[in-house]
C-alpha positions in Angstrom: 19.5 -12.5 13.8 18.0 -13.4 17.3 15.6 -11.4 18.7 16.8 -9.0 21.4 14.6 -7.5 23.9 14.7 -5.9 27.6 14.3 -8.1 30.3 14.5 -8.0 34.1 16.7 -10.0 35.9 13.9 -12.3 36.5 14.7 -12.6 32.5 11.1 -12.0 31.5 10.6 -9.2 28.9 9.3 -5.8 30.6 5.8 -5.0 30.1 4.6 -2.0 28.4 2.3 0.1 31.2 -0.4 3.0 30.3 1.8 5.3 28.9 2.9 3.0 26.1 -0.3 2.3 25.3 -1.5 5.6 24.9 1.9 6.9 23.1 0.5 4.1 20.4 -2.9 6.0 20.0 -0.3 8.9 19.0 2.0 6.5 16.6 -1.8 5.1 15.1 -2.3 8.7 13.5 0.2 8.9 10.9 -0.2 5.1 10.4 -3.5 6.0 9.8 -3.6 9.0 7.7 -1.3 7.4 5.1 -3.2 4.5 4.8 -6.3 6.9 3.9 -3.6 9.2 1.6 -2.7 6.2 -0.4 -6.8 5.4 -1.0 -8.4 8.5 -0.9 -7.4 9.9 -4.1 -9.2 7.2 -6.0 -12.7 8.9 -5.6 -11.2 11.9 -6.3 -9.8 11.0 -9.8 -13.1 11.8 -11.5 -12.7 15.5 -10.2 -8.9 15.6 -10.7 -9.2 14.8 -14.4 -12.4 16.8 -15.2 -10.0 20.0 -13.4 -7.0 19.2 -14.7 -7.0 16.8 -17.9 -4.6 14.9 -17.3 -3.6 11.9 -20.0 -3.8 8.1 -19.4 0.0 8.1 -18.2 -0.7 11.3 -16.0 -3.5 9.7 -14.5 -1.2 6.8 -13.2 1.3 8.4 -12.4 -0.9 10.8 -10.1 -1.5 7.9 -8.3 1.6 5.8 -8.6 4.7 8.3 -7.7 3.5 8.5 -4.4 3.9 4.6 -3.3 6.9 4.8 -5.6 8.7 7.7 -3.3 7.5 5.7 -0.2 9.0 2.5 -1.4 12.1 3.8 -2.4 13.0 6.3 0.7 11.2 3.7 3.2 14.5 2.0 3.5 17.2 4.2 4.0 14.5 6.5 6.2 14.3 3.4 8.6 17.7 3.6 8.6 18.3 7.2 9.0 15.9 6.9 12.2 17.7 4.4 14.0 20.8 6.7 13.9 19.2 10.2 14.2 16.2 9.5 16.9 13.2 7.4 15.4 11.1 10.3 17.0 12.9 13.0 15.5 12.6 11.9 12.2 9.0 10.9 12.8 8.4 14.6 14.0 10.3 16.0 10.9 8.3 13.6 8.4 5.1 15.3 9.7 5.8 18.9 9.3 7.3 17.8 6.2 4.1 15.6 5.3 2.1 18.8 6.4 3.4 21.2 4.0 3.6 19.1 1.0 -0.1 18.5 1.6 -1.1 22.4 1.1 1.0 22.5 -2.2 -0.7 19.8 -3.2 -4.2 20.8 -2.5 -3.6 24.2 -4.8 -1.6 22.5 -7.7 -2.8 24.2 -11.1 -1.6 20.9 -13.2 -1.0 17.4 -13.5 2.9 17.9 -13.7 2.3 20.2 -10.9 0.3 17.6 -8.8 2.7 14.9 -9.9 5.6 16.4 -8.4 4.0 17.5 -4.8 2.8 14.3 -4.8 6.1 12.5 -4.8 7.1 15.5 -1.8 4.1 13.4 0.3 5.8 10.6 -0.7 9.5 11.7 0.5 7.4 12.8 3.7 5.3 9.8 4.2 8.5 7.5 4.2 9.7 9.3 7.1 7.0 8.5 8.9 5.8 4.2 8.5 9.2 2.9 9.7 9.5 5.4 12.8 6.2 4.1 14.1 6.6 0.8 13.8 10.2 0.6 14.9 9.0 3.0 17.9 6.7 -0.2 18.7 9.1 -2.6 18.3 11.1 -0.8 21.3 7.8 0.2 23.5 6.7 -3.7 23.4 9.1 -6.0 24.1 6.9 -8.7 25.7 5.9 -11.0 22.7 2.0 -11.0 23.4 1.9 -7.3 24.2 4.0 -6.8 20.5 1.5 -8.8 19.0 -1.7 -6.7 20.2 0.3 -3.4 19.2 1.3 -4.6 16.0 -2.6 -5.6 15.3 -4.0 -1.9 16.3 -1.0 -0.7 14.1 -2.6 -3.1 11.0 -5.8 -2.4 12.0 -5.5 1.7 11.6 -3.4 0.6 8.3 -6.5 -1.7 6.9 -9.1 0.2 8.3 -7.6 3.5 6.6 -7.7 1.8 3.4 -11.6 1.5 3.6 -12.2 4.8 5.3 -10.1 6.6 3.1 -13.1 6.8 -0.2 -15.7 7.3 2.6 -13.8 10.8 4.1 -13.3 11.2 0.4 -16.5 11.2 -0.6 -17.8 13.1 2.3 -15.4 16.2 1.4 -16.0 15.5 -2.3 -19.4 16.3 -2.1 -19.0 19.9 -0.5 -15.9 21.0 -1.6 -13.2 20.5 -3.9 -10.6 17.5 -4.9 -8.2 19.5 -3.0 -9.9 19.3 -0.3 -8.3 15.8 0.1 -5.1 16.8 1.1 -5.9 19.3 3.3 -7.5 17.0 5.6 -3.8 15.9 6.7 -3.1 19.3 8.2 -4.9 18.8 12.0 -3.7 15.2 11.9 -0.2 16.1 11.6 -0.3 19.4 13.9 -1.9 16.6 16.6 1.5 14.1 16.3 3.9 17.4 16.9 2.6 18.9 20.0 1.7 14.9 21.4 4.9 13.2 20.4 7.1 14.9 22.4 5.2 14.4 25.7 4.3 10.2 24.8 6.6 8.8 22.8 10.5 7.7 23.9 13.1 8.6 21.8 15.3 5.7 20.6 18.3 5.6 18.4 21.1 2.3 17.6 23.7 3.6 20.3 26.4 2.5 17.1 25.2 3.3 14.7 27.7 3.4 11.8 28.2 5.5 8.3 25.1 6.4 6.4 25.3 4.5 2.9 24.5 8.0 0.5 25.6 5.7 -2.5 23.2 2.7 -0.8 19.7 5.2 -1.1 20.8 6.5 -4.7 20.6 2.5 -5.8 17.5 1.6 -4.2 16.1 4.5 -5.9 17.7 3.6 -8.9 16.3 -0.2 -8.9 12.6 0.9 -7.8 11.1 3.6 -9.7 12.7 2.8 -13.5 11.3 -1.0 -13.2 8.0 0.0 -12.1 8.1 3.1 -15.7 9.0 0.0 -17.6 5.9 -1.9 -16.4 3.0 0.6 -16.6 4.5 2.1 -20.3 4.7 -1.9 -22.0 1.2 -2.4 -20.5 0.0 1.1 -22.2 2.5 1.0 -25.0 3.4 -2.4 -25.7 6.9 -3.6 -26.0 9.7 -0.8 -26.9 13.1 0.1 -26.3 12.3 2.8 -23.3 10.5 1.1 -21.0 12.1 -2.2 -21.4 15.7 0.0 -21.0 14.7 1.3 -18.1 13.4 -2.4 -16.5 17.0 -3.5 -17.4 18.9 -0.6 -15.5 16.3 -1.1 -12.5 17.2 -4.4 -12.2 21.0 -4.0 -12.7 20.4 -1.2 -10.0 19.0 -3.9 -8.2 21.7 -6.1 -8.0 24.4 -3.5 -7.4 22.2 -2.7 -4.3 22.3 -6.2 -3.1 25.7 -7.0 -4.0 26.9 -3.5 -2.1 24.6 -4.6 1.0 26.4 -7.7 1.4 29.9 -5.6 1.8 29.4 -2.3 3.2 30.5 -2.5 6.8 26.9 -0.8 7.6 24.2 -2.3 5.6 20.7 -0.4 5.6 19.6 -4.2 4.7 20.7 -7.2 6.2 20.7 -9.1 3.2 21.3 -12.6 5.4 17.7 -12.0 6.7 16.4 -13.6 3.6 18.5 -17.0 4.4 15.4 -17.8 6.9 12.5 -19.2 5.0 10.2 -18.0 7.3 11.0 -14.3 6.8 10.7 -14.4 2.9 7.9 -16.0 3.4 6.2 -13.2 5.8 7.9 -10.3 3.5 6.3 -12.7 0.1 2.7 -12.7 1.9 3.0 -8.9 2.8 3.7 -7.7 -0.3 1.6 -9.8 -2.6 -1.5 -8.8 -0.1 -0.8 -5.1 -0.2 -0.2 -5.4 -4.1 -4.1 -7.2 -4.5 -6.2 -5.1 -2.3 -4.4 -1.2 -3.4 -4.7 -3.0 -6.7 -8.3 -3.5 -6.4 -9.5 -0.3 -5.2 -8.3 0.9 -8.4 -11.3 -0.7 -9.9 -13.8 -0.4 -7.7 -13.5 3.2 -6.8 -14.4 3.8 -10.7 -16.9 1.2 -10.7 -19.0 2.7 -7.9 -18.7 5.9 -9.8 -18.7 5.6 -13.3 -20.6 2.3 -13.9 -23.3 2.6 -10.5 -23.3 5.8 -11.2 -22.7 6.5 -7.2 -21.9 10.1 -6.0 -18.7 10.2 -4.0 -20.0 10.3 -0.2 -22.6 7.4 -1.5 -19.3 5.3 -2.8 -17.3 5.5 0.4 -20.5 4.1 2.5 -19.7 1.0 0.4 -16.5 1.0 2.0 -17.9 1.3 5.6 -19.1 -2.6 6.3 -14.9 -3.7 5.0 -13.6 -1.5 7.2 -15.3 -3.3 10.4 -14.2 -6.7 8.6 -10.1 -5.5 8.3 -10.6 -4.3 12.4 -11.9 -7.6 12.9 -9.9 -9.4 11.6 -6.6 -7.6 12.9 -8.0 -8.3 17.0 -8.6 -11.5 15.5 -4.9 -12.3 14.4 -3.5 -12.6 17.7 -6.3 -15.1 19.1 -5.6 -17.4 16.3 -1.8 -17.3 16.0 -2.2 -18.6 19.7 -3.7 -21.7 18.5 -3.3 -22.4 15.1 0.5 -22.4 13.3 0.9 -18.7 11.5 1.7 -20.3 8.4 -2.1 -21.3 8.3 -3.1 -18.6 9.5 -1.4 -16.9 6.3 -2.7 -19.7 4.1 -6.4 -19.1 5.5 -6.5 -15.2 5.5 -4.7 -15.4 2.0 -7.6 -18.0 0.5 -10.5 -15.7 2.2 -9.1 -12.7 0.2 -9.1 -14.6 -3.0 -12.7 -15.4 -2.1 -13.1 -12.0 -1.9 -11.2 -11.0 -5.5 -13.2 -14.4 -7.2 -16.7 -12.2 -6.1 -15.6 -8.8 -7.4 -14.7 -10.5 -11.0 -18.1 -11.2 -11.2 -19.3 -8.0 -11.1 -21.2 -6.6 -14.6 -22.5 -3.3 -16.1 -25.9 -4.2 -14.1 -24.1 -2.6 -11.1 -25.2 -5.8 -8.4 -24.3 -4.4 -5.1 -24.3 -8.2 -3.3 -20.7 -9.9 -5.0 -19.5 -6.1 -4.5 -19.6 -5.6 -0.7 -19.2 -8.9 0.1 -16.3 -9.3 -2.4 -14.7 -6.6 -0.8 -15.5 -7.4 3.0 -13.7 -11.0 2.1 -10.9 -9.3 0.8 -10.2 -6.7 3.4 -10.6 -9.5 6.7 -8.8 -11.8 4.5 -5.6 -9.3 3.0 -5.8 -7.8 6.8 -5.2 -11.2 9.0 -2.2 -12.1 6.3 -0.9 -8.5 7.0 -1.0 -8.8 10.9 0.7 -11.9 11.1 3.5 -11.2 8.5 4.3 -7.8 10.4 4.8 -9.4 14.0 6.6 -11.6 11.8 9.0 -9.1 10.3 9.5 -7.0 13.2 10.1 -9.8 15.2 13.2 -10.5 14.3 15.1 -6.9 14.6 16.9 -6.3 17.7 16.0 -2.7 19.0 18.9 -1.0 17.9 17.9 -2.3 14.3 14.3 -1.8 14.5 14.3 1.2 12.2 15.6 -0.8 9.1 13.9 -3.6 9.7 10.6 -1.7 9.9 11.6 -0.2 6.7 12.5 -2.8 5.0 9.1 -4.3 6.6 7.3 -0.9 5.1 8.9 -1.8 1.7 7.2 -4.7 1.2 4.0 -3.0 2.3 4.6 0.1 -0.2 6.1 -1.4 -3.5 3.3 -4.2 -3.4 0.7 -1.1 -3.5 3.0 0.5 -6.1 3.1 -2.9 -7.9 -0.8 -3.9 -7.4 -2.1 -0.4 -9.2 0.7 -0.5 -11.9 0.5 -4.5 -12.9 -3.2 -4.7 -12.5 -4.1 -1.4 -13.3 -1.9 -1.8 -16.7 -3.9 -5.3 -17.5 -7.0 -3.4 -16.4 -6.4 -0.3 -19.0 -4.9 -2.8 -22.1 -8.0 -5.2 -21.9 -9.8 -1.7 -21.5 -8.4 -0.4 -24.7 -8.3 -4.1 -26.8 -12.5 -4.2 -25.8 -13.7 -0.8 -26.9 -11.5 -0.9 -29.8 -13.6 -3.7 -31.1 -17.2 -2.5 -29.8 -16.9 1.3 -30.4 -20.2 2.2 -32.0 -20.3 3.7 -35.8 -20.7 7.5 -36.1 -17.6 7.9 -33.2 -14.8 10.1 -34.6 -11.2 8.9 -34.6 -9.8 11.5 -32.6 -13.0 10.8 -30.0 -12.4 7.1 -30.3 -8.9 7.6 -29.2 -9.8 9.7 -26.5 -12.3 7.5 -25.4 -9.4 4.4 -25.1 -7.1 6.7 -22.6 -9.7 6.0 -19.6 -13.4 5.1 -18.6 -13.4 8.8 -17.1 -12.4 10.1 -20.7 -15.0 7.9 -22.6 -17.7 9.3 -20.9 -16.5 12.4 -21.0 -16.3 12.0 -24.5 -20.1 10.6 -24.5 -21.3 13.5 -23.1 -20.5 15.8 -25.5 -21.3 13.0 -28.6 -24.8 13.3 -30.0 -27.2 10.8 -29.0 -28.0 7.5 -29.4 -24.2 7.3 -30.0 -23.6 9.3 -27.0 -25.5 6.6 -24.9 -23.9 3.7 -26.8 -20.1 4.9 -26.3 -20.6 5.0 -22.7 -22.2 2.1 -22.7 -19.4 -0.1 -24.5 -16.9 2.0 -22.6 -18.4 0.4 -19.3 -18.5 -2.9 -20.3 -14.7 -2.4 -21.7 -14.2 -1.6 -18.0 -16.0 -4.7 -16.2 -14.0 -6.8 -18.5 -10.5 -5.3 -17.6 -11.6 -5.5 -14.1 -12.9 -8.9 -14.4 -9.6 -10.4 -15.4 -7.5 -8.0 -13.0 -9.3 -9.5 -10.3 -9.1 -13.2 -11.6 -5.0 -12.0 -11.6 -5.0 -11.0 -8.0 -7.4 -14.2 -6.8 -4.8 -16.2 -8.6 -1.4 -15.2 -6.8 -3.2 -15.1 -3.6 -3.8 -18.7 -3.9 -0.4 -19.6 -5.1 1.2 -17.7 -2.1 -1.8 -19.9 0.0 0.0 -22.7 -1.0 3.5 -21.8 -0.4 3.2 -19.9 3.0 2.0 -23.3 5.4 5.5 -24.5 4.1 7.9 -21.9 4.5 6.3 -21.1 7.7 6.2 -24.2 8.8 9.6 -23.6 11.4 7.2 -20.6 13.2 5.6 -22.2 16.6 2.3 -21.2 17.5 3.9 -19.6 20.8 5.1 -16.5 18.2 8.7 -17.1 19.5 11.3 -17.5 16.2 13.7 -19.9 17.6 14.0 -21.7 14.5 13.3 -18.7 12.4 17.2 -17.7 12.0 18.5 -20.8 11.2 19.2 -20.5 6.9 17.2 -22.6 4.6 19.0 -25.5 3.1 
């Protein structure tokens, strides 16, 4: 697929002016907010556990259902934006996201919170592809587009790091539902300023909307992740195996349908390009590692080191600066170094950060923690900035929504898988280690409760007489750090593998950012 841009008679792309750059600031708002929302909940988990008493499975679903719904609906919502207008979809999504935030803040039980988090995912799915596709249609010049996407990526990565700080500040003074209410003023600003600063754009010949394709995409994603979670938590069994099989079968049916329908949501031919496939893979894997690791670092800070929510958030502040610096450097680097090598460098830097995080133990050393998070954030942000530009540069303006949706599917699906797979690895190791090292004197019922989560174990320990309670808390913290060790090593190994493949698959992409050979199918 060739890149289509608006060009004057001179043949050069039309450059964006002041209004477009101010409009970019408006587009950054929902990106920042969604990223914050993906990560802020981690610091509220101990408070949610104490208030709603979720089971281990419910706790994972409270975290997972939001990115799962995002991943399942981003592609159809991106396609819907191409049809009804990207700005219109952005504003509909902002209103829906704000309404769902109010309901989530006042959830009275775990089931209600899971349901409202799902509604937040539906609202969020309308926001992300709208922002990226509007950028594609506002910035036609290659250099300006790369700079705009660097700002967009920096906001996403910065939100991931600032989310814990914001959440910590709120949790120091308010109840856990306040982390959802912070969404409301941001959505209000977006609804007021979007009509004034953002141009409307849509596909002039959109074709029919594929409702069956939407159903198949959801049927592919949700059962697959459900099965992965439950196998890790409960071992092999027919229900999770059948769920994975159903998800994979639905995915195959979805791909086949996209190959045959006249107006597909997903242009399957894009994956014939090795560079496009590598960019999608690097994007997915980077977010997989970054989001999955946050599940551990937030609990480590609060439950192993004993930091308060706001203090724990402060530990993430240096990594936010690293992420934003990395996003700013990415457009400069790709002008001088082949993008494949820039992606490789980012992956290796990120892997180094995870290697440091694997060294953490119950002593609470801060140096490997802060250095590890900074390297992880800087390296992964570099990867996301370059890969996002490579993905969106393939899209002609009329199909920008669907390709932007695909880019965000990779991002959100990567985050969902990171929590599910790395979280499940950590949970399996935690339970196995605690089973073998649980102190004597703990009842079988208390021991079973302690094996659910670290938060549950510490709760049981507080209600157990000394010195047994202290020994149980120490054993649970040790089991958690063991699980964290294996999860971080897994993340580092995945990044190193992708670092080897990226320069090979992206070798056709030139330093200038032109993708002249990129559209050529592999083989």
